Z-matrix of the N, CA and C atoms (Angstrom, degrees):
N
C 1 1.443
C 2 1.515 1 107.83
N 3 1.316 2 115.86 1 148.49
C 4 1.453 3 118.67 2 177.48
C 5 1.517 4 109.73 3 -138.26
N 6 1.317 5 113.83 4 152.07
C 7 1.461 6 121.24 5 174.93
C 8 1.510 7 106.18 6 -144.99
N 9 1.325 8 116.33 7 118.84
C 10 1.448 9 122.12 8 -173.92
C 11 1.523 10 110.60 9 52.36
N 12 1.338 11 118.94 10 -114.42
C 13 1.473 12 118.75 11 -178.41
C 14 1.535 13 112.45 12 -106.13
N 15 1.328 14 117.27 13 17.12
C 16 1.461 15 121.33 14 177.60
C 17 1.510 16 110.14 15 -103.68
N 18 1.335 17 115.81 16 144.17
C 19 1.452 18 121.77 17 176.60
C 20 1.525 19 107.74 18 -126.09
N 21 1.327 20 116.20 19 131.03
C 22 1.459 21 121.01 20 175.17
C 23 1.526 22 107.14 21 -117.27
N 24 1.319 23 115.36 22 122.84
C 25 1.457 24 121.43 23 177.11
C 26 1.516 25 105.70 24 -111.94
N 27 1.312 26 116.70 25 129.87
C 28 1.460 27 119.41 26 -176.25
C 29 1.509 28 110.16 27 -141.17
N 30 1.313 29 115.41 28 170.27
C 31 1.457 30 121.55 29 176.18
C 32 1.509 31 109.56 30 -163.66
N 33 1.325 32 116.59 31 163.09
C 34 1.462 33 121.43 32 -179.78
C 35 1.522 34 111.10 33 -72.79
N 36 1.314 35 116.64 34 -27.00
C 37 1.455 36 122.08 35 178.95
C 38 1.531 37 108.57 36 -128.93
N 39 1.305 38 116.75 37 166.06
C 40 1.463 39 120.83 38 177.33
C 41 1.533 40 109.77 39 -61.25
N 42 1.316 41 116.24 40 -40.23
C 43 1.467 42 120.36 41 179.97
C 44 1.520 43 111.43 42 -64.89
N 45 1.315 44 116.98 43 -43.47
C 46 1.465 45 120.19 44 177.70
C 47 1.529 46 110.40 45 -63.57
N 48 1.311 47 116.52 46 -40.58
C 49 1.467 48 120.60 47 178.52
C 50 1.524 49 110.15 48 -63.00
N 51 1.338 50 117.51 49 -42.60
C 52 1.445 51 121.15 50 179.41
C 53 1.522 52 110.91 51 -64.60
N 54 1.332 53 117.45 52 -41.70
C 55 1.464 54 122.24 53 177.41
C 56 1.546 55 109.58 54 -60.86
N 57 1.332 56 116.98 55 -46.24
C 58 1.454 57 121.49 56 -179.67
C 59 1.528 58 111.79 57 -65.51
N 60 1.325 59 116.65 58 -37.37
C 61 1.452 60 121.40 59 178.05
C 62 1.529 61 110.69 60 -63.27
N 63 1.300 62 117.13 61 -45.44
C 64 1.472 63 120.93 62 179.50
C 65 1.524 64 109.61 63 -62.73
N 66 1.318 65 117.74 64 -42.77
C 67 1.475 66 121.03 65 178.18
C 68 1.526 67 110.36 66 -61.86
N 69 1.323 68 117.63 67 -41.42
C 70 1.462 69 121.91 68 179.08
C 71 1.530 70 110.30 69 -64.21
N 72 1.324 71 116.50 70 -47.63
C 73 1.462 72 120.45 71 179.96
C 74 1.533 73 111.64 72 -62.13
N 75 1.334 74 116.45 73 -36.99
C 76 1.475 75 119.87 74 176.18
C 77 1.530 76 110.72 75 -60.58
N 78 1.339 77 117.23 76 -43.08
C 79 1.459 78 121.00 77 179.93
C 80 1.526 79 111.24 78 -66.81
N 81 1.320 80 116.71 79 -40.63
C 82 1.465 81 119.45 80 176.89
C 83 1.526 82 111.06 81 -61.41
N 84 1.330 83 115.77 82 -43.14
C 85 1.463 84 120.32 83 179.54
C 86 1.525 85 111.00 84 -65.31
N 87 1.326 86 116.23 85 -40.89
C 88 1.462 87 121.87 86 -179.49
C 89 1.541 88 110.66 87 -56.62
N 90 1.329 89 117.01 88 -36.74
C 91 1.466 90 121.24 89 -177.81
C 92 1.540 91 111.87 90 -101.86
N 93 1.313 92 116.10 91 14.63
C 94 1.462 93 123.50 92 176.87
C 95 1.530 94 111.90 93 54.65
N 96 1.349 95 115.41 94 43.76
C 97 1.447 96 121.32 95 176.62
C 98 1.526 97 107.65 96 -101.58
N 99 1.337 98 116.33 97 144.62
C 100 1.462 99 121.57 98 -173.49
C 101 1.525 100 110.53 99 -119.99
N 102 1.324 101 116.24 100 152.70
C 103 1.442 102 123.21 101 178.26
C 104 1.520 103 110.14 102 -108.58
N 105 1.320 104 115.79 103 152.81
C 106 1.441 105 121.24 104 172.76
C 107 1.533 106 106.51 105 -90.67
N 108 1.314 107 117.71 106 107.57
C 109 1.460 108 122.48 107 -174.09
C 110 1.525 109 111.42 108 -57.51
N 111 1.305 110 118.20 109 -34.28
C 112 1.462 111 121.26 110 -179.07
C 113 1.529 112 112.23 111 -66.71
N 114 1.333 113 116.59 112 -22.87
C 115 1.465 114 119.65 113 -179.08
C 116 1.535 115 112.49 114 -96.39
N 117 1.332 116 116.91 115 -0.58
C 118 1.475 117 120.41 116 -177.86
C 119 1.520 118 110.84 117 -86.94
N 120 1.302 119 116.20 118 136.29
C 121 1.476 120 124.04 119 173.09
C 122 1.517 121 106.71 120 -126.80
N 123 1.304 122 115.93 121 118.41
C 124 1.461 123 120.10 122 -175.86
C 125 1.516 124 111.97 123 -105.58
N 126 1.316 125 115.53 124 143.24
C 127 1.464 126 125.58 125 171.99
C 128 1.519 127 112.54 126 53.90
N 129 1.320 128 115.59 127 49.28
C 130 1.455 129 121.88 128 176.53
C 131 1.523 130 109.26 129 -84.84
N 132 1.306 131 117.19 130 141.14
C 133 1.464 132 121.78 131 176.61
C 134 1.526 133 110.85 132 -72.75
N 135 1.343 134 115.29 133 -29.85
C 136 1.451 135 121.12 134 -175.89
C 137 1.516 136 107.52 135 -154.33
N 138 1.334 137 116.21 136 146.20
C 139 1.460 138 120.44 137 176.53
C 140 1.511 139 108.94 138 -135.42
N 141 1.316 140 116.41 139 152.59
C 142 1.444 141 121.15 140 169.37
C 143 1.496 142 105.78 141 -98.86
N 144 1.318 143 116.46 142 119.62
C 145 1.453 144 120.25 143 -176.66
C 146 1.515 145 108.65 144 -123.95
N 147 1.306 146 114.70 145 148.79
C 148 1.477 147 120.57 146 -174.61
C 149 1.535 148 109.07 147 52.52
N 150 1.303 149 114.46 148 53.24
C 151 1.469 150 121.71 149 -177.43
C 152 1.497 151 114.29 150 -59.26
N 153 1.344 152 118.45 151 -9.95
C 154 1.456 153 116.96 152 178.25
C 155 1.510 154 112.96 153 -70.43
N 156 1.365 155 117.92 154 -3.63
C 157 1.469 156 119.38 155 170.87
C 158 1.521 157 108.66 156 -61.73
N 159 1.328 158 116.53 157 -43.59
C 160 1.469 159 119.95 158 178.26
C 161 1.539 160 109.53 159 -61.99
N 162 1.312 161 117.29 160 -38.51
C 163 1.456 162 120.34 161 178.12
C 164 1.521 163 111.15 162 -61.78
N 165 1.314 164 117.18 163 -35.72
C 166 1.450 165 121.27 164 178.45
C 167 1.527 166 110.01 165 -70.73
N 168 1.339 167 116.00 166 -47.77
C 169 1.464 168 119.87 167 -177.25
C 170 1.529 169 111.14 168 -63.65
N 171 1.314 170 116.96 169 -36.64
C 172 1.472 171 121.40 170 -178.52
C 173 1.524 172 113.93 171 -86.00
N 174 1.317 173 117.42 172 -2.46
C 175 1.467 174 120.13 173 -175.94
C 176 1.531 175 110.19 174 -64.81
N 177 1.336 176 116.82 175 133.52
C 178 1.466 177 119.40 176 178.26
C 179 1.526 178 111.41 177 -72.16
N 180 1.322 179 115.06 178 164.47
C 181 1.476 180 120.23 179 178.56
C 182 1.516 181 110.38 180 -59.13
N 183 1.321 182 116.76 181 135.44
C 184 1.470 183 120.42 182 177.65
C 185 1.522 184 111.05 183 -60.66
N 186 1.318 185 114.46 184 139.79
C 187 1.467 186 120.88 185 178.31
C 188 1.525 187 111.39 186 -117.24
N 189 1.338 188 115.80 187 2.30
C 190 1.468 189 120.29 188 -178.84
C 191 1.540 190 108.37 189 -155.94
N 192 1.308 191 114.28 190 167.50
C 193 1.464 192 119.96 191 176.46
C 194 1.526 193 109.75 192 -60.74
N 195 1.322 194 116.42 193 -38.38
C 196 1.465 195 120.46 194 -179.73
C 197 1.517 196 111.05 195 -62.71
N 198 1.344 197 117.76 196 -37.13
C 199 1.458 198 121.47 197 176.55
C 200 1.529 199 111.10 198 -65.06
N 201 1.322 200 117.34 199 -38.45
C 202 1.472 201 120.99 200 178.19
C 203 1.536 202 109.62 201 -65.76
N 204 1.316 203 116.86 202 -42.86
C 205 1.468 204 120.68 203 177.19
C 206 1.518 205 109.66 204 -59.29
N 207 1.320 206 117.80 205 -45.31
C 208 1.452 207 122.24 206 179.58
C 209 1.540 208 110.70 207 -60.40
N 210 1.326 209 117.28 208 -45.50
C 211 1.464 210 120.78 209 -179.80
C 212 1.511 211 110.69 210 -63.53
N 213 1.336 212 117.60 211 -49.08
C 214 1.460 213 120.49 212 -179.32
C 215 1.542 214 110.91 213 -62.86
N 216 1.299 215 117.87 214 -35.30
C 217 1.472 216 120.76 215 176.73
C 218 1.518 217 110.19 216 -63.77
N 219 1.327 218 116.81 217 -39.48
C 220 1.465 219 120.51 218 -179.10
C 221 1.518 220 111.95 219 -68.01
N 222 1.323 221 118.08 220 -34.03
C 223 1.464 222 120.07 221 -176.36
C 224 1.533 223 112.84 222 -91.18
N 225 1.330 224 116.89 223 -5.17
C 226 1.461 225 119.72 224 -176.39
C 227 1.532 226 112.35 225 -56.38
N 228 1.319 227 118.14 226 -44.78
C 229 1.471 228 120.50 227 -179.59
C 230 1.520 229 110.89 228 -57.88
N 231 1.308 230 116.63 229 -41.54
C 232 1.467 231 121.35 230 -175.68
C 233 1.518 232 113.20 231 -81.68
N 234 1.315 233 117.78 232 -17.30
C 235 1.461 234 119.29 233 -174.23
C 236 1.517 235 112.52 234 -59.73
N 237 1.317 236 117.79 235 -28.74
C 238 1.468 237 118.20 236 178.91
C 239 1.520 238 111.95 237 -69.52
N 240 1.331 239 117.49 238 -12.43
C 241 1.451 240 121.71 239 178.60
C 242 1.531 241 113.17 240 -103.41
N 243 1.312 242 116.82 241 0.62
C 244 1.466 243 121.08 242 -178.00
C 245 1.516 244 108.00 243 -106.90
N 246 1.313 245 114.76 244 117.49
C 247 1.467 246 120.70 245 -178.43
C 248 1.532 247 108.80 246 -60.95
N 249 1.327 248 116.36 247 126.11
C 250 1.442 249 121.64 248 177.78
C 251 1.516 250 114.29 249 72.52
N 252 1.319 251 116.78 250 26.92
C 253 1.467 252 120.14 251 -176.33
C 254 1.527 253 113.01 252 -57.21
N 255 1.295 254 116.58 253 -38.43
C 256 1.472 255 118.98 254 -179.77
C 257 1.514 256 111.09 255 -61.35
N 258 1.314 257 117.58 256 -44.82
C 259 1.454 258 121.06 257 179.07
C 260 1.534 259 110.87 258 -66.01
N 261 1.326 260 116.39 259 -39.99
C 262 1.473 261 120.46 260 -179.09
C 263 1.538 262 110.19 261 -63.30
N 264 1.319 263 117.02 262 -42.20
C 265 1.471 264 121.08 263 -175.16
C 266 1.517 265 113.76 264 -79.20
N 267 1.320 266 118.70 265 -8.95
C 268 1.464 267 121.87 266 -176.07
C 269 1.524 268 113.71 267 -50.90
N 270 1.348 269 120.46 268 -50.19
C 271 1.470 270 118.34 269 -179.90
C 272 1.530 271 112.73 270 -60.83
N 273 1.319 272 116.83 271 -34.00
C 274 1.465 273 120.26 272 179.89
C 275 1.523 274 110.86 273 -72.96
N 276 1.328 275 116.70 274 -39.57
C 277 1.464 276 120.22 275 179.15
C 278 1.517 277 111.32 276 -68.56
N 279 1.334 278 118.11 277 -28.13
C 280 1.480 279 120.30 278 177.94
C 281 1.521 280 111.39 279 -63.76
N 282 1.329 281 116.15 280 -31.30
C 283 1.467 282 120.45 281 177.60
C 284 1.522 283 110.33 282 -61.10
N 285 1.337 284 117.25 283 -27.65
C 286 1.456 285 121.65 284 -174.74
C 287 1.505 286 113.84 285 -83.05
N 288 1.337 287 117.34 286 -5.39
C 289 1.459 288 120.43 287 -179.66
C 290 1.512 289 110.93 288 -63.32
N 291 1.321 290 114.63 289 144.90
C 292 1.478 291 120.33 290 178.41
C 293 1.523 292 110.29 291 -58.19
N 294 1.324 293 115.73 292 146.31
C 295 1.456 294 122.82 293 176.21
C 296 1.531 295 113.33 294 62.19
N 297 1.343 296 116.89 295 25.91
C 298 1.440 297 120.60 296 177.24
C 299 1.520 298 109.30 297 -106.69
N 300 1.311 299 116.32 298 129.76
C 301 1.461 300 120.90 299 176.35
C 302 1.521 301 107.78 300 -78.79
N 303 1.323 302 116.81 301 136.84
C 304 1.466 303 121.14 302 -179.20
C 305 1.528 304 109.21 303 -62.45
N 306 1.340 305 114.03 304 122.56
C 307 1.459 306 120.17 305 177.57
C 308 1.529 307 107.50 306 -143.38
N 309 1.318 308 116.52 307 115.54
C 310 1.472 309 122.44 308 -179.26
C 311 1.523 310 107.56 309 -87.12
N 312 1.337 311 116.45 310 108.13
C 313 1.459 312 122.40 311 -175.54
C 314 1.525 313 110.98 312 -99.36
N 315 1.311 314 116.09 313 173.48
C 316 1.472 315 122.12 314 175.59
C 317 1.539 316 109.14 315 -61.76
N 318 1.307 317 117.14 316 -36.42
C 319 1.490 318 121.10 317 178.76
C 320 1.536 319 109.64 318 -66.68
N 321 1.327 320 117.01 319 -39.38
C 322 1.470 321 120.88 320 176.53
C 323 1.526 322 110.84 321 -62.93
N 324 1.327 323 115.16 322 -45.49
C 325 1.463 324 120.27 323 178.83
C 326 1.526 325 110.88 324 -60.58
N 327 1.311 326 116.99 325 -44.89
C 328 1.462 327 120.79 326 179.83
C 329 1.510 328 110.97 327 -61.84
N 330 1.325 329 117.54 328 -43.30
C 331 1.475 330 121.86 329 179.99
C 332 1.526 331 109.78 330 -65.63
N 333 1.321 332 117.44 331 -43.97
C 334 1.453 333 122.66 332 179.43
C 335 1.527 334 110.78 333 -58.32
N 336 1.325 335 117.31 334 -48.46
C 337 1.471 336 121.39 335 -179.50
C 338 1.520 337 111.56 336 -68.89
N 339 1.317 338 117.09 337 -38.08
C 340 1.472 339 120.19 338 -179.72
C 341 1.521 340 110.85 339 -65.51
N 342 1.319 341 117.90 340 -40.97
C 343 1.465 342 121.34 341 177.55
C 344 1.524 343 111.22 342 -65.50
N 345 1.315 344 117.21 343 -43.84
C 346 1.463 345 120.15 344 178.35
C 347 1.519 346 110.47 345 -62.47
N 348 1.318 347 116.90 346 -42.18
C 349 1.470 348 120.73 347 179.30
C 350 1.539 349 110.74 348 -65.32
N 351 1.307 350 116.94 349 -42.56
C 352 1.469 351 120.55 350 -178.74
C 353 1.533 352 111.23 351 -63.64
N 354 1.318 353 116.41 352 -41.25
C 355 1.460 354 119.47 353 -179.30
C 356 1.513 355 111.84 354 -67.80
N 357 1.332 356 117.23 355 -35.66
C 358 1.456 357 121.63 356 179.76
C 359 1.524 358 112.40 357 -77.35
N 360 1.307 359 117.04 358 -16.06
C 361 1.450 360 122.46 359 -175.81
C 362 1.527 361 112.76 360 -74.23
N 363 1.321 362 116.54 361 146.49
C 364 1.474 363 119.82 362 175.05
C 365 1.516 364 111.07 363 -75.86
N 366 1.328 365 116.45 364 -1.02
C 367 1.477 366 120.48 365 176.65
C 368 1.513 367 112.74 366 -88.50
N 369 1.327 368 118.64 367 -4.82
C 370 1.466 369 119.43 368 -177.15
C 371 1.505 370 111.03 369 -58.91
N 372 1.311 371 117.76 370 -59.68
C 373 1.454 372 118.72 371 177.68
C 374 1.513 373 110.62 372 -167.38
N 375 1.316 374 114.55 373 160.95
C 376 1.467 375 121.26 374 171.33
C 377 1.521 376 106.31 375 -125.83
N 378 1.317 377 117.57 376 154.66
C 379 1.464 378 118.35 377 177.02
C 380 1.520 379 110.59 378 -68.97
N 381 1.304 380 115.69 379 149.46
C 382 1.452 381 120.71 380 177.23
C 383 1.519 382 109.49 381 -63.98
N 384 1.319 383 115.96 382 133.87
C 385 1.454 384 122.27 383 178.52
C 386 1.543 385 107.10 384 -121.52
N 387 1.336 386 117.16 385 112.47
C 388 1.463 387 119.02 386 -176.77
C 389 1.530 388 113.31 387 -64.65
N 390 1.327 389 117.35 388 -15.05
C 391 1.463 390 120.86 389 178.68
C 392 1.521 391 113.54 390 -83.18
N 393 1.329 392 117.20 391 -12.17
C 394 1.465 393 121.52 392 179.49
C 395 1.523 394 110.61 393 -102.01
N 396 1.321 395 115.04 394 151.93
C 397 1.458 396 118.73 395 176.14
C 398 1.520 397 109.78 396 -71.30
N 399 1.321 398 114.79 397 154.82
C 400 1.447 399 121.70 398 -177.88
C 401 1.521 400 108.28 399 -116.68
N 402 1.334 401 116.59 400 139.08
C 403 1.457 402 121.51 401 173.76
C 404 1.522 403 109.12 402 -123.26
N 405 1.299 404 115.36 403 154.75
C 406 1.453 405 122.36 404 -178.76
C 407 1.523 406 107.55 405 -126.52
N 408 1.324 407 117.52 406 125.36
C 409 1.447 408 120.85 407 177.71
C 410 1.532 409 107.97 408 -123.05
N 411 1.338 410 115.25 409 151.91
C 412 1.452 411 119.25 410 -179.72
C 413 1.524 412 109.11 411 -146.58
N 414 1.323 413 114.83 412 158.27
C 415 1.438 414 120.70 413 179.19
C 416 1.539 415 107.49 414 -152.68
N 417 1.306 416 116.25 415 153.04
C 418 1.461 417 120.37 416 179.16
C 419 1.517 418 108.79 417 -139.03
N 420 1.313 419 114.13 418 150.03
C 421 1.465 420 121.01 419 176.11
C 422 1.521 421 106.51 420 -140.13
N 423 1.311 422 118.19 421 174.54
C 424 1.468 423 120.00 422 177.96
C 425 1.525 424 112.64 423 -60.86
N 426 1.334 425 117.50 424 -20.58
C 427 1.471 426 119.33 425 -175.94
C 428 1.523 427 114.15 426 -109.98
N 429 1.335 428 118.71 427 -1.83
C 430 1.460 429 116.92 428 -179.86
C 431 1.506 430 113.54 429 -178.20
N 432 1.327 431 114.24 430 173.91
C 433 1.470 432 123.54 431 178.04
C 434 1.523 433 106.23 432 -128.55
N 435 1.317 434 116.63 433 136.35
C 436 1.466 435 120.70 434 177.80
C 437 1.517 436 110.68 435 -130.67
N 438 1.342 437 114.83 436 145.66
C 439 1.446 438 120.60 437 178.42
C 440 1.517 439 107.91 438 -137.74
N 441 1.325 440 116.54 439 150.29
C 442 1.457 441 120.33 440 175.10
C 443 1.523 442 108.85 441 -142.33
N 444 1.307 443 115.44 442 134.76
C 445 1.463 444 123.61 443 173.75
C 446 1.528 445 105.02 444 -102.30
N 447 1.327 446 117.82 445 128.25
C 448 1.461 447 118.43 446 -174.14
C 449 1.514 448 113.39 447 -146.44
N 450 1.318 449 114.20 448 161.53
C 451 1.461 450 123.37 449 170.24
C 452 1.522 451 106.66 450 -104.67
N 453 1.328 452 116.81 451 149.22
C 454 1.465 453 122.27 452 170.73
C 455 1.520 454 105.86 453 -107.25
N 456 1.339 455 115.35 454 116.25
C 457 1.456 456 120.56 455 -178.56
C 458 1.531 457 106.83 456 -123.61
N 459 1.331 458 116.07 457 121.28
C 460 1.472 459 122.12 458 -179.65
C 461 1.534 460 111.32 459 53.46
N 462 1.315 461 115.98 460 38.47
C 463 1.459 462 121.01 461 177.28
C 464 1.522 463 115.10 462 79.29
N 465 1.343 464 117.46 463 4.29
C 466 1.460 465 121.16 464 -179.62
C 467 1.524 466 110.34 465 -114.06
N 468 1.342 467 114.64 466 140.64
C 469 1.457 468 119.67 467 178.14
C 470 1.525 469 109.97 468 -77.34
N 471 1.320 470 116.40 469 132.79
C 472 1.466 471 122.18 470 174.80
C 473 1.509 472 108.04 471 -127.78
N 474 1.329 473 117.43 472 108.50
C 475 1.456 474 120.18 473 -176.78
C 476 1.529 475 112.06 474 -66.98
N 477 1.334 476 114.10 475 139.95
C 478 1.456 477 121.27 476 173.28
C 479 1.531 478 107.73 477 -95.49
N 480 1.333 479 116.21 478 -40.84
C 481 1.460 480 120.97 479 178.17
C 482 1.528 481 110.13 480 -159.94
N 483 1.325 482 115.69 481 146.64
C 484 1.456 483 122.70 482 173.86
C 485 1.512 484 108.03 483 -111.98
N 486 1.315 485 115.10 484 154.41
C 487 1.462 486 120.71 485 172.14
C 488 1.519 487 106.57 486 -144.80
N 489 1.313 488 116.95 487 143.62
C 490 1.453 489 119.95 488 177.54
C 491 1.512 490 110.47 489 -147.64
N 492 1.323 491 113.99 490 160.16
C 493 1.460 492 120.00 491 177.40
C 494 1.511 493 107.33 492 -145.18
């Protein structure tokens, strides 16, 4: 898996991980791509990835419009995995309207906490696994349309991606 300039190679066993690592390195070599050895961590049991989730969860309450912009910018990547993200962010986006005086309301606080909770939740998303079956769910209301692509694992829904309009 890759995200921007990071590559994560994994496997269910050490042998599978080693096989996948060799295949990845072969592809990098084939395209004359190089790694920074100082940034490589091999055969880790666990990694913290996309650590800016902690930065989002630990972010203090916005005290200005600029703080709201910063928070919304940080959650933008994850918003596609949060069911109803557009509706949740509405009170925060209203603060960004022209000629609006910054006012942190109860609705803003609720949205802020709900977004932080959703991002920290293990329900946000799981990576797509081609070995698992995929289900598609959708819902509509007078104010929007929502869709979710998900895996069912041990009888529990695990979203792969959300979309809404």
